[in-house]
N, C-alpha and C positions, 0 to 999 in steps of 0.2 A: 875841305869838308863843308858841306851845307849845314849851317844852323839854322832851324826855323823857329820864329816866335809867333805864338799866337795867342791872343789874348781872349779868355772865355768869360761871358757875362754871367758868371757864376757868384753868387755872394759867398766870401769866404767865412766860414763859419768858427768864430774863435770865442764863443761865448764862455766857454769852460778853461780852466786852467790846464787840463789834460790833453793830450793828443784828439785830435778831431779828424774825422773821414771827410772829404769834399772831392766833388767831382772836377777832375782836370781834363779830362777828354771827352766831350759829348759825341755819340754817335750820329752819322751823317755825311754827306758829301759835300765840300766846301770848295769855292774858287776865288781867286783874288791874286792882286800882283805880288804879294807877300810870299805867294807859292809858286812864283814863276820858275825858282830853280828845280821845282820838280814837276815842271810840265803845267803849272797854274791851278791845279786843283789837287785835291786828296780825298780818299773815303777812310772815314774813322770806322773800323768795323771790328770783328772779333779777331781776325786774322794780325791787323796791324797791333791790336792790344797785347794778344798774346805773344807777338815777338818782342814788344817792349818788355813785357814781363819777365818773358824768358832770358832775354839777355841782360837785365838787372839782377837775376837771380844768379846766372852763370857768372857774373862779375863778383858774387859774394854779398849781392842785397846791399850795395853800400848806401849810407844816408845820403840824401840830395838836397842841395842848399835851397833855400827860398830866399830871393835878395829882392831890394826895394824896387829896382827897375831893370831894364836892359842896359843901361849906360856902361855898366863895367864891360859890354862885349866891342865897345866902339875902340877903334885903334889908337885914337889921338887923346885919350884921358890923360891928365896928368898922372903920374905915379901917386901922390899922395891921396888924390881924388881916387883913384883905383881901388886904394887899400878901404877908403869908405864905402866904394859902391860895391865891392864885394863881400861886405859885412853880411853875415846869414842873421835873418830874422827867425829862423827856425829850421826844421829839417823835416823832409819827406822820409819816412821811415817805412813805409810799407805801400804796396800796390794791390789792387785788386780790380777785377773786371766784374760788372753788374750789369742789370740790364738798360742803365743808363748810360754806361759807359765805362771809362777808365778811372777809377777813384784811388785818391792818395790818403795815408794817412799823416797828418800834419801836425807835428810837435812843435809849438811855438815858443820862442823865448820872450822874456818880458817885453823885450824892445818891439818885436813882431807883433804881439799881443795888444800892446797899448797902440801902436799904428793903426791896426785892423778896428780895434774898439772906438777909437777917436773918430772913425769914418774917413780917415785921410786917404786909405787904400781898401777897395772893395772886391777887386777882381782878380783871379788867376791869369798869368800870361805865361805858360810853359815854353821851355827852351829844349829842343829835341832835333835831331838829325837821322836822317834816312841810312846813314853808314857811319861806322866807327871803328877804331882799331882796340881789338881786346889786349888789353896791356899784358896779361899772362901769356899768351900765345903768339901774340904779334898778327893774327890773323885777322881780315877784315870782315865785320860782322855786320848786321842791319839795324833796324832801327834803335835810336839810343835816348833814353830821356836824361838831360844835362841837370834840370833842376827847374826852377818856376821863378817868375817874378811877379810883383804887383802892379796894377794899373788900374786906371779908371777911364780907360777909352777901349773896350772889348772890340776886337775883330770879329770874334764868334757871336754875333749879337742876337742869335735868335735864343740863346738860353734866358730862361726867366729873369726880368728886373726885380730883384729883390733888394736892392740897396741902390741910393744914388749913383750915378756917374756924369761925367762932364755932359756938358750940353750938345757937344759937337756928335752930330750923327754918323752914321756908318757910310763908308764912301762907296759900298755897294750892296747889292739884295743877294744874298748868298742863295743858292739853292740846296735845300735840306731834305736828305730823305732818312734820315735816323728819327728818334725817339725826341719829339720836340712838342710834348702835350703842354697846352695852356695851363696856366697856374690856376684857373677856375674848374676847368676838367680834371686836373689832378688831384685838387681839395676835395672834389665829387668821389674820384675813386677812393681816397683816404677814407671819406665818411663811409662808403657804401662797404669797404672792407674792415671797418672798424679799426682803423689806425689811429694813432695820435698825429697831430698837425706835424709835430716835429720828425715822424719817423724817417729814417732813410729809406733809400732804395731796396737795401737788403731785406728790411723789414716789411716792405710794401711786397716785395716778391714772394716772401714767405708767407705773408696773409694771404696772396692771391693762389698759392699753390695749395694752403690749406682750407679755402673757402669750397665748401659744398662736400668736404670729405665729411661722413657720418662720426657723430661723437658716441664713442664707446663708453659706456657707462663703467664705473668701478664696481667691484665685488659686492659692496654693501649696497649699491645703489641698484644692481643687477638684482639682487635679491628681493629688495623692496618692491621692485617692478614685476618680478614674477608673483610675489605674493600677491600685489595688489591685482594682478590679471585674474588670478587664480580666485581670489575672493569674488569678483566682479563675475567670471564666468559659472562658478559653482552652482549659483542658486538657477542660472539659465539651464545648465544640465541637467538639474533635478526637475525642472519645469517640462524640459523636452521627453525627458525619461517618463515622466506621468503622463503627458500627452500623448506618447506612442503607445503606452499601454490602455488608455482610453481608446484611442484608434483601435488596437486590436480586439478589444472586447466588444466594441461596436460591429466591427467587421464580421467577429464571429455572431454576433447576436443577428445581424442581418441575414446572415448565411443561413442561419439555423430557421429563421422567419421564412427566409425564401423556399428552402427545403420542405417546411411545412405546408405553406402554401400549395407547393407542388404536388405533393403526396395526397393533399386534399383534393385537388383538381382530378389527378389520376384517378382516387377513389369515385370521384361523382362521375368520371368516364367509364369507368368498369361497371358501375351500378346501372348506367344508362344502357350499356350495351348489352347486361344481362337481361333486362325488360326487353329489349329486341331479340332475344332468343339465340344471343352469341355465347359460346362457351369460352370465355376470357378468363376465368379464374384461374387456370394453370398458367396463363400468360401475364399475369399480374407483375411478376419481377422484370419480363421483358418489356412489358410496356412503360413501366416505371423508369427503366433503364433508358429506353428510348425518348422519354421526356426529359430526362436529366442531360442527354447527349444533345438532343435537337429542339429541345422545347417542347410545351404541351399542344402546341398547333400539330406538331409533325406526329404526336401520339394520339391526337384526334383522327387524323388522315390514317395511321394505321389501324386503328379500330375499326373505323369506317369502310376499311378494305376487306376486312374480315367477314366471312359469309355467316348467316344465320345458321343455327343449328337446323337440321331436318332429320324425320324418322329414317331408320335403316332401309326400310322397305322402300320410301321413297327415292333412296338414294340410290336403289338397283344393287345392293350389295346383299348376296346371299351367302348361306354358311352357317356353320355351327354359332348357336348364340355363346357369346362369352360368358363364363360364371361370375366376373365381376366388371358390370359396363362401367362402372366409375371409373375404375383402374385403367380400363382399355382406353376410355376417353380421354383421360388426364395424359397416358402416354403418347397417344396422338398428337395431342394439341403440344406436348413438350417437344415432340419431332418437329411437327410443324414450325414452331417458333425458331428451334435451332437452325433448320435448313433455310428458314427463309432469311435469318440473321447472315448465314453464309453466303446467300444468292446475292443479299443486297451488298455486301463487301465486295463480293466478286465483280458486280457490275459497277461498283462504285457510286451506288446511289443510296439515299435514306431508306430506312425500312419502310416507311410510309408510301414511298413512290414506287418501291420495288414490289409492294404486295400485290398489286393487280397484275404485274407480268408474271409473278411466281405463281397465283392461284391458276391463270390460264395454262402455264406450263406443268404444272404439277395436279390436276384435276383429281386425281386418285386421292392423293394426300390430304388436300383441302377436304373432301368428302369423308374421308376417315375422321379426320380431327375435329369436324363440325358436323357429326352426325348423332343423332340419338337412337338409343336402342329401343 
């Protein structure tokens, strides 16, 4: 069975007396001689982390030891020395997968806490294997975490250096494709998300997920906001209503003034026509309607097209003299107006434009309407 050892340059956080979460496996792809037994490289990703956690939970979630070094794995260690080397400095009691990688909950004992706080040992060096035998079933299963040891010469050297290590540098330059954010960028991200400098990865992810979500006010605050909006809008609504009424009044006043001017202009037009000898009085409403519909200029054209009244004798009309000249004349003029209006509608022309054509096509009616007896 191949046992792998990988030292991670991650400061072991043992500042408090209780269990603390620490990153054990960072995400990324790694290459090195110590990985020769599995092909010389490894990719630490969600699939591998999930398998480690699943196998650990299937085994009953056993606490895993934290030892001082990897020397307890050497075959030629003396028995008494092995006992000392196998002494636990604490236990890993829980595992979780985060955005940074696989984290472990470390429950340090007094010996381990003192070693870390003194600065003698600063980094993890996990011990794990790609295959193991399930002690309950006897079947061979996949990735298994044996525990972890302490180191000051990390192999996985791209992790942030937050504590002193030996001066000896790494023997290679690993290719990393996972999350390897520089400390200064991580600090800026925490500041942008308003996270404390000591916040862990889970807090950082939670802050990122919550970023940009609208803040829903509570009931009292919502009522206060609604009341404030109402108080601000109510005066504006009153002003708008008053302004609308003023506009309506001014519009009505302007329309009345315009109608009065139009009636005055029509009256002046009819007076001038009477002086020219035109019998326009029966056509007063007809001319006024034309002025309202087509404008005063159209009404002027209409009146201009009307012939002046002529004596019956000059018109060549003979017969018994009517008993009521005014009644006959008014009836003829009304008939003229009605037929002229119908004629203009049928032609699709304004009344003023149609009058000349109508007079030519209906000479007898024109004579009758505009002939004095």
